C-alpha positions as CSV (number, residue, x, y, z in Angstrom):
1,X,-56.7,6.0,68.0
2,X,-61.0,6.0,67.7
3,X,-62.9,6.0,65.0
4,X,-64.3,9.2,66.3
5,X,-61.1,10.9,66.8
6,X,-59.5,10.0,63.5
7,X,-63.0,11.7,62.0
8,X,-62.4,14.7,64.1
9,X,-59.4,15.3,62.5
10,X,-59.9,15.0,59.0
11,X,-63.0,17.0,59.3
12,X,-60.6,19.5,60.9
13,X,-57.6,19.2,58.3
14,X,-60.5,18.9,55.2
15,X,-61.9,22.1,56.4
16,X,-58.4,23.9,56.6
17,X,-57.4,22.8,53.4
18,X,-60.7,24.0,51.8
19,X,-60.4,27.3,53.5
20,X,-56.5,27.7,52.1
21,X,-57.4,26.3,48.9
22,X,-60.4,27.7,47.5
23,X,-59.2,30.5,46.8
24,X,-56.5,29.3,44.7
25,X,-58.9,27.0,43.0
26,X,-60.6,30.5,42.2
27,X,-57.8,31.7,40.6
28,X,-57.1,29.0,38.8
29,X,-60.4,28.1,37.0
30,X,-60.8,32.0,36.5
31,X,-57.5,31.9,34.6
32,X,-59.4,29.7,31.9
33,X,-62.1,31.5,32.0
34,X,-63.3,34.6,29.2
35,X,-64.3,37.3,31.5
36,X,-64.7,39.8,28.2
37,X,-66.3,39.6,25.1
38,X,-63.7,38.7,22.3
39,X,-64.4,38.2,18.3
40,X,-66.1,34.5,18.0
41,X,-65.9,33.7,21.6
42,X,-68.5,34.6,24.2
43,X,-67.9,35.9,28.0
44,X,-67.7,32.7,30.5
45,X,-66.3,30.0,27.9
46,X,-63.2,27.7,29.0
47,X,-60.4,29.2,26.9
48,X,-56.5,29.2,26.8
49,X,-56.7,32.4,25.2
50,X,-55.8,34.3,28.4
51,X,-51.7,32.3,28.8
52,X,-52.0,33.0,25.0
53,X,-52.4,36.6,25.7
54,X,-49.5,36.8,28.4
55,X,-47.3,35.3,26.0
56,X,-48.2,37.2,23.4
57,X,-47.8,40.7,24.8
58,X,-44.3,41.7,25.2
59,X,-45.0,44.2,28.6
60,X,-45.7,40.8,30.3
61,X,-43.2,38.6,29.3
62,X,-40.8,41.1,30.0
63,X,-41.9,41.5,33.3
64,X,-41.9,37.9,33.9
65,X,-37.8,37.8,32.7
66,X,-37.6,41.0,34.8
67,X,-38.8,39.0,37.9
68,X,-36.4,36.1,37.6
69,X,-33.7,38.0,37.2
70,X,-33.6,40.2,40.3
71,X,-34.9,37.5,42.1
72,X,-32.0,35.5,41.0
73,X,-29.2,38.2,41.3
74,X,-31.0,38.8,45.1
75,X,-30.8,35.1,46.0
76,X,-27.0,34.9,44.7
77,X,-25.7,38.5,45.9
78,X,-26.9,37.4,49.6
79,X,-25.4,34.0,49.6
80,X,-22.0,35.6,48.1
81,X,-21.7,37.8,51.0
82,X,-23.8,36.4,53.5
83,X,-21.8,33.5,53.9
84,X,-18.1,34.7,54.5
85,X,-20.4,37.1,56.6
86,X,-21.9,34.9,58.9
87,X,-18.6,32.3,59.1
88,X,-16.8,35.5,60.5
89,X,-19.7,36.1,62.9
90,X,-19.7,32.4,64.3
91,X,-15.9,31.3,64.2
92,X,-14.2,35.0,65.0
93,X,-15.0,37.4,68.1
94,X,-14.4,40.6,68.5
95,X,-15.1,44.2,69.9
96,X,-18.5,44.7,69.2
97,X,-19.7,41.7,67.2
98,X,-22.9,40.8,68.6
99,X,-24.0,44.1,68.3
100,X,-23.2,45.0,64.5
101,X,-25.5,41.8,63.9
102,X,-28.0,42.8,66.1
103,X,-27.2,46.4,64.0
104,X,-28.0,44.2,61.1
105,X,-31.2,42.9,62.1
106,X,-32.5,46.4,63.3
107,X,-31.7,47.6,59.7
108,X,-34.3,44.9,58.8
109,X,-37.0,46.2,60.9
110,X,-37.2,49.6,58.8
111,X,-40.0,49.7,56.9
112,X,-38.9,49.8,53.1
113,X,-40.5,52.8,52.3
114,X,-39.3,54.9,54.9
115,X,-35.9,54.6,52.7
116,X,-37.5,54.5,49.2
117,X,-36.5,58.5,48.6
118,X,-33.1,58.2,49.5
119,X,-32.9,55.0,47.4
120,X,-34.6,56.5,44.5
121,X,-31.9,59.5,44.5
122,X,-28.8,57.2,44.8
123,X,-29.9,54.5,42.1
124,X,-30.9,57.7,39.9
125,X,-27.3,59.1,40.4
126,X,-25.7,55.6,39.2
127,X,-28.4,54.9,36.2
128,X,-29.7,51.7,38.1
129,X,-33.8,53.2,38.1
130,X,-35.7,51.2,35.4
131,X,-33.3,48.0,36.1
132,X,-33.7,44.4,37.5
133,X,-29.9,45.0,38.7
134,X,-30.9,48.0,40.9
135,X,-34.5,46.3,42.4
136,X,-31.6,43.2,43.2
137,X,-29.9,45.1,44.7
138,X,-32.1,47.2,47.2
139,X,-33.9,43.8,47.7
140,X,-30.1,42.5,48.8
141,X,-29.8,45.5,51.5
142,X,-32.9,44.3,53.1
143,X,-32.4,39.9,52.5
144,X,-28.6,40.1,54.0
145,X,-29.4,40.8,57.6
146,X,-31.7,38.4,57.9
147,X,-28.9,35.7,55.3
148,X,-26.6,36.1,57.9
149,X,-28.4,35.8,60.5
150,X,-30.0,32.6,59.5
151,X,-26.5,31.2,58.3
152,X,-24.3,32.2,61.5
153,X,-26.9,30.0,63.7
154,X,-26.4,26.9,61.5
155,X,-22.2,27.2,61.5
156,X,-22.3,27.9,64.3
157,X,-23.9,25.0,65.3
158,X,-21.1,22.9,63.1
159,X,-18.1,22.2,65.5
160,X,-14.6,24.1,65.3
161,X,-13.1,21.0,65.1
162,X,-14.4,20.3,61.6
163,X,-12.9,23.3,60.4
164,X,-9.1,22.3,61.9
165,X,-10.1,19.2,60.8
166,X,-10.2,20.7,57.2
167,X,-7.7,22.4,57.2
168,X,-5.1,19.8,58.5
169,X,-6.7,17.4,55.3
170,X,-5.2,20.5,52.4
171,X,-8.1,22.1,52.2
172,X,-7.9,25.8,51.9
173,X,-10.6,28.6,52.9
174,X,-12.7,28.6,49.2
175,X,-12.1,24.6,48.9
176,X,-13.9,24.2,52.7
177,X,-16.6,26.8,51.8
178,X,-17.4,24.8,48.7
179,X,-16.9,21.2,49.2
180,X,-17.4,20.6,53.1
181,X,-19.3,23.3,55.0
182,X,-21.7,24.0,52.0
183,X,-23.1,20.8,52.1
184,X,-23.0,20.3,55.8
185,X,-25.1,23.5,56.3
186,X,-27.1,22.9,53.1
187,X,-30.6,23.1,55.1
188,X,-29.8,26.3,56.4
189,X,-29.0,27.8,52.8
190,X,-32.2,26.3,51.7
191,X,-34.3,28.7,54.6
192,X,-32.4,31.4,53.3
193,X,-32.9,31.1,49.9
194,X,-36.4,30.7,50.8
195,X,-37.0,33.9,52.7
196,X,-34.8,36.1,50.2
197,X,-37.0,34.9,47.6
198,X,-40.5,35.5,49.1
199,X,-39.4,38.7,49.9
200,X,-38.2,39.6,46.4
201,X,-40.6,38.1,44.8
202,X,-43.9,39.6,46.4
203,X,-42.4,43.1,47.2
204,X,-43.6,46.1,45.7
205,X,-43.0,49.7,47.7
206,X,-39.3,49.0,46.2
207,X,-40.5,48.1,42.5
208,X,-43.1,50.3,42.0
209,X,-40.1,53.7,43.1
210,X,-37.4,52.2,41.0
211,X,-39.0,51.3,37.6
212,X,-40.5,54.7,36.6
213,X,-40.5,53.4,33.1
214,X,-39.1,50.4,32.6
215,X,-37.9,47.1,34.4
216,X,-41.1,46.5,36.1
217,X,-41.5,43.2,38.1
218,X,-44.8,40.7,38.1
219,X,-46.3,42.0,40.2
220,X,-46.1,46.3,39.1
221,X,-47.6,43.9,35.4
222,X,-50.2,42.8,37.4
223,X,-50.9,45.8,38.9
224,X,-51.0,47.6,35.5
225,X,-53.9,45.2,34.2
226,X,-56.4,46.7,37.3
227,X,-58.5,49.7,35.3
228,X,-61.9,50.7,34.2
229,X,-62.6,47.4,32.4
230,X,-60.1,45.1,34.1
231,X,-60.1,41.7,32.3
232,X,-60.1,39.3,35.5
233,X,-59.3,36.3,33.1
234,X,-56.0,38.0,32.1
235,X,-55.2,39.5,35.4
236,X,-55.8,35.8,36.9
237,X,-53.8,33.6,34.3
238,X,-50.8,36.6,35.2
239,X,-51.1,35.4,38.8
240,X,-51.1,32.2,38.0
241,X,-48.0,32.5,36.4
242,X,-46.4,34.6,39.0
243,X,-46.9,31.5,41.4
244,X,-45.0,29.1,38.8
245,X,-41.9,29.9,39.7
246,X,-42.5,29.9,43.7
247,X,-43.8,26.4,43.7
248,X,-40.8,24.9,41.6
249,X,-38.5,26.9,43.8
250,X,-40.2,25.3,46.8
251,X,-40.3,22.1,45.1
252,X,-36.5,22.2,44.1
253,X,-35.5,23.4,48.2
254,X,-37.7,21.2,50.0
255,X,-36.2,18.8,52.1
256,X,-33.7,21.7,52.7
257,X,-36.5,24.1,54.0
258,X,-38.0,20.6,55.8
259,X,-34.3,20.1,57.7
260,X,-33.8,23.5,58.3
261,X,-36.9,24.3,60.0
262,X,-36.6,21.0,62.2
263,X,-32.9,21.5,62.9
264,X,-34.0,25.0,64.4
265,X,-36.9,24.2,66.3
């Protein structure tokens, strides 16, 4: 590789990194900046008061806990229901099996706002409005088709002989799932967790409709901070706090995500 070609690549990747990271850098800098006057402090000074206020305000602390709760429930429900369903689609044949799978994917393409009113009335009747559990359930309904589709493709890539060998060795179906199948399709599970987390963490429409007075997630808490006189430093501090769980999740499943995308491509 010539020096000119290497320099061009460094320049291109440097410009791309600058384009991607510049808004994030500005967000972090603003989160440490006082944007509204406070007693004993001047506007524009570097401070940790924005983060201190995040942890001091009960509504902001609760919103972070609510988001972590329903995202965790959503991922757990999607994996608990998606793994058996994906195994059934991958290993068994029945009339209309492909049509059912395509119907699930078609349901996922439905805009959430279309089903928001029926979901609200249904959840109001069973007492799931204003609760993280309600948001987790409705997010699971939208994430489950994607989870089944991803997991089914990974399970189908495992030879049937592998299942038969494990059963001959004395594994029951639950033992086979936990000790044999899950480790083999770990990259697929990593990809599934990634997509379920991303959709559930950043979703706003259903969260707004199902959390009228309580149970608001972090996205709604950030939206509520905007007003006639917005404290942008506090908003940016909450934004940075909202990025930390996502970055942590990606860090823990990074190897599985990378292997999963490589396997499927």
